[in-house]
C-alpha positions in Angstrom: 42.2 -53.6 1.1 43.5 -52.7 4.6 41.4 -51.2 7.3 43.6 -48.1 7.3 43.0 -47.6 3.6 39.2 -48.0 4.0 39.3 -45.5 6.9 41.2 -43.0 4.7 38.7 -43.4 1.9 35.8 -43.0 4.2 37.3 -39.9 5.8 38.1 -38.3 2.5 34.7 -39.2 1.1 33.0 -37.7 4.2 35.1 -34.5 3.8 34.2 -34.2 0.1 30.5 -34.7 0.9 30.7 -32.2 3.7 32.4 -29.7 1.4 29.8 -30.2 -1.3 27.0 -30.0 1.2 28.3 -26.8 2.9 29.3 -25.3 -0.5 25.8 -25.8 -1.8 24.3 -24.1 1.2 26.8 -21.2 1.0 26.2 -20.6 -2.7 22.4 -20.7 -2.6 22.4 -19.0 0.8 18.6 -19.1 1.6 19.1 -17.0 4.8 21.4 -14.3 3.4 24.2 -15.0 6.0 27.0 -15.4 3.3 26.1 -12.4 1.3 23.9 -14.1 -1.3 26.7 -13.8 -3.9 25.2 -15.9 -6.6 21.4 -15.3 -6.8 21.3 -11.9 -5.1 17.7 -12.7 -4.1 17.5 -10.8 -0.9 13.8 -10.6 -0.8 13.6 -14.4 -0.4 16.4 -14.4 2.2 14.6 -11.8 4.3 11.4 -13.7 4.0 13.1 -16.7 5.5 14.8 -14.8 8.3 14.8 -11.0 8.3 17.1 -10.9 11.4 20.0 -12.5 9.6 19.4 -11.4 6.0 19.0 -7.7 6.8 22.3 -7.7 8.5 23.8 -9.4 5.5 22.2 -6.7 3.3 23.3 -3.8 5.5 26.8 -5.1 5.8 27.1 -4.4 2.1 24.7 -1.4 1.7 24.7 0.5 5.0 26.5 3.4 3.3 23.1 4.1 1.5 21.3 4.7 4.8 21.8 7.1 7.7 18.7 6.3 9.8 16.8 3.2 11.0 13.4 2.3 12.2 13.3 -0.9 14.3 10.6 -3.2 15.7 8.2 -6.0 15.2 6.2 -6.6 12.0 3.8 -3.7 12.7 6.8 -1.4 12.0 6.6 -2.1 8.3 3.5 0.1 8.1 5.5 3.2 8.7 6.6 3.9 5.2 10.3 4.6 4.7 9.7 7.1 1.9 7.6 9.2 4.3 10.2 8.9 7.1 12.8 10.1 4.6 10.7 13.1 3.7 9.8 14.1 7.3 13.2 13.5 8.7 15.2 14.6 5.6 17.1 11.3 6.0 17.6 7.9 4.4 15.8 5.3 6.5 16.1 1.5 6.5 13.3 -0.6 8.1 14.6 -3.4 10.4 11.3 -5.1 11.2 11.5 -8.6 12.5 8.8 -11.3 12.7 7.7 -11.4 16.3 10.5 -9.0 17.2 10.7 -8.2 20.9 12.4 -5.3 22.7 15.5 -7.4 23.3 15.9 -7.8 19.5 15.5 -4.0 19.1 18.1 -3.3 21.7 20.7 -5.7 20.3 20.1 -4.2 16.8 20.5 -0.6 18.0 23.7 -1.6 19.7 25.0 -3.2 16.5 24.0 -0.3 14.3 25.7 2.3 16.5 28.9 0.2 16.6 29.1 -0.8 13.0 27.1 1.6 10.8 26.4 4.8 12.7 23.1 6.7 12.5 21.6 10.1 12.6 18.1 9.0 13.6 16.8 5.8 15.2 13.0 5.2 15.6 11.9 2.4 17.9 8.4 1.2 17.2 6.9 -0.6 20.2 3.8 -2.7 20.4 2.0 -3.8 23.6 2.4 -7.4 22.5 6.1 -7.0 22.9 5.6 -6.5 26.6 4.5 -10.2 26.9 8.0 -11.7 26.5 11.6 -10.7 26.3 14.6 -12.4 24.6 12.7 -15.3 23.1 13.6 -17.3 20.0 10.9 -19.3 18.3 13.0 -21.0 15.6 16.8 -21.5 15.8 17.1 -21.2 11.9 14.4 -18.6 11.0 13.8 -16.7 14.2 17.2 -16.0 15.6 19.4 -12.9 15.6 22.6 -12.8 13.6 25.5 -13.8 15.8 27.2 -10.5 15.0 24.2 -8.8 16.6 23.6 -10.8 19.8 27.3 -11.6 20.4 26.9 -15.4 20.2 29.6 -17.7 18.7 30.2 -16.8 15.0 31.7 -20.3 14.4 28.5 -22.0 15.7 26.3 -19.5 13.8 27.9 -20.0 10.4 28.3 -23.8 10.9 24.6 -24.0 11.6 23.8 -22.5 8.2 26.6 -24.2 6.3 25.3 -27.6 7.4 21.6 -26.8 7.5 19.2 -29.2 5.8 19.7 -28.9 2.0 16.0 -28.6 1.6 16.2 -24.9 2.5 18.5 -24.3 -0.4 16.5 -26.5 -2.8 13.3 -24.6 -1.9 15.0 -21.4 -2.8 16.1 -22.7 -6.2 12.6 -23.9 -6.9 11.1 -20.6 -5.9 13.6 -18.7 -8.0 12.7 -20.7 -11.1 9.0 -20.0 -10.6 9.2 -16.4 -9.5 6.9 -13.7 -10.9 6.5 -10.0 -10.6 3.9 -9.8 -7.8 4.7 -10.3 -4.2 4.1 -13.9 -3.0 4.8 -16.2 -0.1 8.5 -16.6 -1.2 9.3 -12.9 -1.3 7.5 -10.5 1.1 10.2 -7.9 1.6 11.5 -5.0 -0.4 15.3 -5.4 0.2 16.1 -1.8 -0.6 13.8 -0.5 2.2 13.6 -3.5 4.5 9.8 -3.1 4.6 7.1 -5.6 3.7 6.0 -5.4 0.0 2.4 -4.2 0.5 1.9 -3.5 -3.2 -0.8 -6.1 -3.6 -2.5 -5.5 -0.3 -2.6 -1.8 -1.0 -4.6 -2.2 -4.2 -7.2 -4.5 -2.6 -10.7 -3.1 -3.2 -12.0 -1.8 0.2 -15.7 -1.0 -0.2 -18.3 -0.5 2.6 -17.7 -1.6 6.1 -20.3 -4.4 5.7 -18.5 -5.6 2.5 -15.1 -5.5 4.3 -16.3 -7.5 7.3 -17.8 -10.0 4.9 -14.4 -10.6 3.4 -12.6 -10.4 6.8 -14.8 -12.0 9.4 -11.9 -12.1 11.8 -12.6 -8.5 12.7 -16.0 -9.4 14.2 -14.2 -11.4 17.0 -13.5 -9.5 20.2 -11.3 -10.7 23.0 -12.8 -10.2 26.5 -9.7 -11.7 28.3 -7.3 -9.3 30.0 -3.6 -10.0 29.7 -0.9 -9.0 32.1 2.4 -7.6 30.9 5.0 -10.0 32.4 8.0 -8.7 30.5 7.2 -5.0 31.1 10.1 -4.4 33.6 12.7 -6.1 31.3 11.4 -4.1 28.4 11.6 -0.8 30.3 15.2 -1.5 31.3 16.0 -2.3 27.7 14.4 0.9 26.5 16.4 2.9 29.0 19.6 1.3 27.7 18.7 2.1 24.1 17.9 5.7 25.1 21.3 6.0 26.8 23.2 4.4 23.9 21.6 6.9 21.4 22.2 9.8 23.7 25.9 8.9 24.2 26.3 8.5 20.4 24.6 11.8 19.6 21.8 10.0 17.8 18.2 11.3 17.7 16.0 8.6 19.2 12.2 8.5 18.9 10.0 5.9 20.6 6.5 5.1 19.3 3.7 2.8 20.5 1.8 1.4 17.6 -1.9 1.6 17.0 -3.9 -1.5 17.4 -7.3 -2.8 16.3 -9.9 -2.7 19.1 -10.0 -6.5 19.2 -6.3 -6.6 20.1 -6.7 -3.7 22.6 -9.2 -5.7 24.5 -6.5 -8.1 25.6 -4.6 -5.7 27.9 -5.1 -4.9 31.6 -5.6 -1.2 32.4 -3.5 -1.1 35.6 -0.5 -2.8 33.9 -0.7 -0.5 30.9 -0.9 2.7 33.0 2.0 1.6 35.1 4.0 0.9 32.0 3.1 4.3 30.5 4.2 6.1 33.6 7.5 4.3 33.9 8.2 4.8 30.2 7.6 8.5 30.6 10.2 8.6 33.3 12.7 7.2 30.8 11.8 9.1 27.6 9.1 11.2 25.9 7.2 9.1 23.4 4.4 9.1 20.9 1.4 6.8 21.8 -0.9 5.7 19.0 -2.5 2.9 20.9 -5.8 3.0 22.7 -9.4 3.1 21.5 -10.0 5.8 19.0 -11.2 6.5 15.4 -8.4 4.4 13.9 -8.6 1.5 16.2 -12.4 1.1 15.7 -12.2 1.1 11.9 -11.4 -2.4 10.5 -10.7 -1.0 7.0 -7.6 0.8 8.4 -6.1 -2.6 9.1 -4.8 -5.4 6.8 -5.7 -7.9 9.5 -6.5 -7.8 13.2 -2.7 -7.4 14.0 -1.4 -5.0 11.3 -2.5 -1.5 10.4 -2.2 -0.2 6.9 0.6 1.9 5.4 -1.9 4.8 5.2 -2.2 4.7 9.0 1.6 4.8 9.3 1.3 7.9 7.2 -1.2 9.4 9.6 1.2 8.7 12.5 4.0 10.6 10.9 1.6 13.4 9.8 0.5 13.8 13.5 4.1 13.8 14.7 5.2 16.4 12.1 1.9 18.4 12.1 1.3 17.9 8.4 -2.1 19.3 7.7 -2.1 17.9 4.2 -2.8 14.4 5.5 -6.0 13.4 7.1 -5.5 12.5 10.8 -8.4 11.9 13.2 -8.4 14.4 16.0 -8.2 11.6 18.6 -5.3 9.8 17.1 -1.8 10.1 18.5 -0.6 11.7 21.8 2.9 13.0 22.7 3.5 11.8 26.2 5.9 13.3 28.7 6.4 13.0 32.5 4.1 16.1 32.8 1.3 14.7 30.6 1.3 11.0 31.3 -1.2 11.2 34.1 -3.7 13.1 31.9 -3.0 10.7 29.1 -3.8 7.7 31.3 -7.0 9.4 32.5 -8.3 9.8 28.9 -6.9 6.6 27.5 -10.1 4.7 27.2 -12.2 7.6 26.1 -12.8 6.5 22.6 -13.8 3.0 23.4 -17.2 3.5 21.7 -15.9 5.5 18.8 -18.0 5.0 15.7 -16.9 6.3 12.3 -19.3 8.4 10.3 -17.1 9.7 7.6 -17.8 7.3 4.7 -19.0 8.9 1.5 -21.3 7.0 -0.9 -20.1 8.0 -4.3 -22.0 7.1 -7.6 -19.8 7.4 -10.7 -21.9 7.7 -13.8 -20.5 6.3 -17.0 -21.4 7.9 -20.3 -19.8 7.6 -23.7 -21.0 10.0 -26.5 -23.5 12.9 -26.5 -24.8 13.2 -30.1 -27.8 14.2 -32.1 -27.8 11.0 -34.2 -27.6 8.3 -31.5 -26.3 5.6 -33.7 -25.1 3.4 -30.8 -26.6 2.1 -27.5 -23.9 4.1 -25.8 -25.1 7.4 -27.3 -27.4 9.9 -25.7 -28.9 13.1 -27.1 -28.0 16.5 -25.6 -31.6 17.1 -24.7 -31.7 13.8 -22.6 -28.3 14.5 -21.1 -29.4 18.0 -20.0 -32.6 16.6 -18.5 -30.7 13.8 -16.6 -28.3 16.4 -15.2 -31.1 18.6 -14.1 -32.8 15.7 -12.5 -29.6 14.9 -10.5 -29.5 18.5 -9.3 -33.1 18.4 -8.3 -32.4 15.1 -6.5 -29.8 16.8 -4.3 -26.7 15.5 -6.1 -23.6 17.8 -6.7 -21.0 16.9 -9.2 -17.4 16.7 -8.1 -14.1 15.9 -9.9 -11.9 12.9 -9.0 -9.3 15.5 -7.8 -11.8 16.5 -5.1 -12.6 12.9 -4.2 -8.9 12.2 -3.9 -8.4 15.3 -1.7 -11.1 13.9 0.6 -9.5 10.5 0.8 -6.0 11.9 1.3 -6.5 15.0 3.3 -10.1 15.0 4.6 -11.0 18.0 2.4 -14.9 18.0 2.7 -17.1 16.9 -0.1 -20.7 18.0 -0.7 -23.4 16.1 1.1 -24.4 14.0 -2.0 -21.4 14.0 -4.3 -21.5 12.4 -7.7 -18.9 12.0 -10.5 -20.0 12.2 -14.2 -17.5 10.3 -16.3 -17.2 9.8 -20.1 -15.1 7.2 -21.8 -13.2 7.3 -25.1 -13.0 11.1 -25.7 -15.6 11.8 -28.4 -16.0 15.2 -29.9 -19.6 15.5 -28.6 -18.3 15.4 -25.0 -16.9 18.9 -25.6 -19.2 20.4 -28.2 -22.5 19.3 -26.7 -22.0 17.9 -23.1 -19.5 20.4 -21.7 -21.6 23.6 -22.5 -24.6 21.9 -20.7 -22.4 21.1 -17.7 -21.1 24.7 -17.6 -24.6 26.2 -17.9 -25.8 24.0 -15.0 -22.7 24.7 -12.8 -21.6 21.0 -13.1 -18.4 19.2 -14.0 -17.3 15.9 -15.5 -14.3 13.6 -16.1 -13.4 12.3 -19.6 -11.1 9.3 -20.1 -9.4 9.5 -23.5 -7.9 6.9 -25.7 -4.5 8.2 -26.6 -4.2 6.8 -30.1 -7.6 8.3 -31.0 -7.1 11.8 -29.8 -8.0 14.3 -32.5 -8.8 11.5 -35.0 -11.8 10.6 -37.1 -10.3 7.4 -38.6 -9.2 4.3 -36.7 -5.4 4.5 -36.1 -5.0 6.4 -39.4 -6.2 3.3 -41.4 -8.8 5.2 -43.3 -11.5 3.3 -41.5 -13.9 6.0 -40.3 -14.9 6.3 -36.7 -16.8 8.8 -34.6 -14.6 11.9 -34.3 -12.5 12.3 -31.1 -11.6 15.7 -29.8 -8.0 17.1 -29.8 -6.4 18.0 -26.5 -6.0 21.7 -27.4 -9.8 21.7 -27.7 -10.1 20.3 -24.2 -7.6 22.7 -22.6 -10.0 25.6 -22.1 -12.6 23.4 -20.4 -9.9 21.9 -18.2 -8.6 25.3 -17.2 -12.1 26.4 -16.2 -12.6 23.3 -14.1 -15.5 22.0 -16.1 -13.7 19.0 -17.5 -11.1 16.7 -15.9 -9.1 14.4 -18.2 -8.0 10.8 -17.4 -6.5 8.0 -19.3 -8.3 5.2 -21.1 -4.9 3.7 -22.2 -2.9 4.9 -25.2 -3.6 1.9 -27.4 -5.1 -0.9 -25.3 -8.7 -0.1 -26.1 -8.6 -2.3 -29.2 -11.3 -3.6 -31.5 -11.0 -7.2 -32.7 -12.5 -6.6 -36.1 -10.1 -3.7 -36.8 -6.9 -4.8 -35.1 -6.9 -8.3 -36.4 -3.8 -10.4 -35.6 -2.2 -9.2 -32.4 -5.5 -7.9 -30.9 -5.3 -7.4 -27.2 -8.4 -7.8 -25.1 -8.3 -4.7 -23.0 -5.3 -4.8 -20.7 -5.1 -8.6 -20.6 -1.9 -10.4 -21.5 -1.7 -11.9 -25.0 -1.7 -15.6 -25.3 1.8 -16.8 -24.7 3.1 -13.4 -23.8 6.1 -13.3 -21.5 5.3 -11.5 -18.2 8.3 -9.2 -18.5 7.4 -8.3 -22.0 3.8 -7.7 -20.9 4.8 -5.4 -18.0 7.1 -3.4 -20.3 4.3 -3.1 -22.9 1.7 -2.0 -20.3 4.0 0.5 -18.6 5.0 2.0 -22.0 1.4 2.3 -23.1 0.3 3.9 -19.9 3.3 6.3 -19.7 2.8 7.4 -23.3 -0.8 8.2 -22.5 0.0 10.1 -19.3 2.9 12.0 -20.8 0.8 13.2 -23.7 -2.0 14.4 -21.5 0.1 16.1 -18.9 2.2 17.8 -21.5 -0.8 19.2 -23.4 -3.0 20.0 -20.4 -0.4 21.0 -17.8 -2.1 18.8 -15.3 -1.3 15.6 -13.3 -3.1 12.5 -14.5 -4.3 10.4 -11.6 -7.3 8.5 -13.2 -7.2 5.4 -15.4 -10.4 3.9 -16.8 -9.8 0.3 -17.8 -10.7 -0.5 -21.4 -13.8 -2.6 -21.3 -13.4 -2.6 -17.5 -10.9 -5.5 -17.6 -8.2 -5.5 -15.0 -6.0 -7.7 -12.9 -4.0 -7.6 -9.7 -0.9 -7.0 -11.8 -2.3 -4.0 -13.6 -3.5 -2.5 -10.4 -0.1 -2.8 -8.8 1.6 -1.4 -11.9 -0.7 1.6 -12.1 -0.3 2.3 -8.4 3.5 2.2 -8.9 3.1 4.7 -11.7 1.2 7.2 -9.5 -2.3 6.4 -10.7 -4.6 6.9 -7.7 -8.0 6.2 -9.2 -8.9 3.2 -11.3 -12.3 2.7 -12.9 -14.1 -0.5 -13.9 -17.5 -1.0 -15.6 -18.8 -3.0 -12.7 -22.2 -1.6 -11.7 -22.5 -0.2 -8.2 -22.1 2.7 -5.8 -18.6 3.3 -4.2 -17.7 3.9 -0.6 -14.9 6.4 -0.2 -13.2 6.3 3.2 -11.7 9.4 4.7 -7.9 8.8 5.2 -7.9 5.8 2.9 -7.0 6.6 -0.7 -7.0 2.9 -1.4 -10.8 3.1 -1.4 -10.5 4.8 -4.9 -9.2 1.6 -6.6 -11.3 -0.5 -9.0 -14.2 1.8 -8.6 -17.6 0.8 -9.8 -19.7 2.9 -12.2 -23.3 3.2 -13.2 -23.8 2.8 -16.9 -26.3 5.5 -18.0 -28.0 4.9 -21.3 -30.8 6.6 -23.3 -33.2 4.1 -21.8 -33.1 5.8 -18.4 -35.7 8.6 -18.3 -34.7 11.7 -16.3 -37.4 11.2 -13.8 -36.1 7.7 -13.1 -32.4 8.4 -12.7 -32.4 9.3 -9.0 -34.4 6.2 -8.1 -32.1 4.2 -10.3 -29.1 5.3 -8.3 -30.8 4.9 -4.9 -31.7 1.4 -6.0 -28.1 0.5 -6.4 -27.0 1.7 -3.0 
């Protein structure tokens, strides 16, 4: 065979390989630069490089949005749904790993030129003043070429001929994907924000417990950093302000809150100079500094990222929303006229200590009855004596609605609050317990099993069971505020001996059950319970007591998505409720009260659990 023919074969073969190679990368599209036409797995693409993938997403979907919030990863904690409510807009969150002010400027310029906008919010962090226009990874940390104006040919060629392992990894992850957020998908494509669903159902607990789980918060940074890129950032901010003004777009600049340990890094003089120069360019909201938020580790996922609830506080301060708890020292609107006073008071909260935790016992009862046939039963006489002992010990009963109002809005609770809860929905809860509670000026919460409401036989099988009250019987007690009703599932509180084949152990998955089928079953069961209760009682159900106390990360996420704010376990202990942190009401512990606890012992019993 001639050399010319060999050369032709080689060239053709090389072209075929190159075509296959580039075609594979384009079809799998692990960075979302080619529109992800096959898998449509934008969450994965954004996880690999949010700068490229979000532009790919917005090029197709920008008609769904009219406003944008832009910045580094801290920006994710300002919820788009709240931005939409406060601004009456449709926001998209363009957060970028390690995003600096240059990234924000280029993104603003692209948005105004290609999508248009009514509102743009620029979220700044002091760490962004350390460097300007840096790129830590040419594949995963670079801007889209359409945004920074670099060569489109070079840009697309880079991803067409990237190492095939990127595409292979995406296919592997796709095959193994599950419902919960994981390392392969940390973004919600429709909002552009991080998926915090799992982190937002983490049990919080006391400050000591939280620091035990997150020892990184105990480390403080005595070093002082200068702000070498401050001048470049200020010039960039000025350009963004001018671009928005010329386009008739509302521009808002924010400075993010930071944990005290991060605040320690920065040099006073440099900060004050930056604040003064920034005020010459634009008015802005400053949430940085030492204050009640920065000094509370539980308001942070980690030492660099504040919680979504803190983002809600920021917006509530900006829009003067009194329904949301916001510490008095959190958030300052800074102008040319006020920047000097702001600088003078900036370090005032450096020794701030929170004193607004509430220790909350939740007592768990089942049935009040004269016969006491079960270890879970208690006589009305003993129940009355225990309630009177709690009152004498200084406890005051509250509903979960009151507890939720404290966590969400800062509505005060009594000095020693306590919740009385009953599980299952037995008739004696209303006929015997409720009158005692009303007589003593107390209240309680009852978690009912939907399938057993108003029944005295198990699922209409003819097998007798302790009678359960009907919802119309509960309604007068609910209307008078004596009783609050929560869900104990519709039909996931099963009994092995009675349910036989197909028995589900609490809310756990059945052996061999498909995740999608399980999620559908759990949602349907919960929704059926909630719908029945809300329809009959004209109330909003926010409490779910897990059957047998069993729960998983998945059930916590699903219940949160369905609007359930309080979840109850059977784990023994006293809860810590944190003002401004509704998440502290998840997977709450309870104190199991039986007939073996004498009235004179109940207060000491609770104190011993603290």
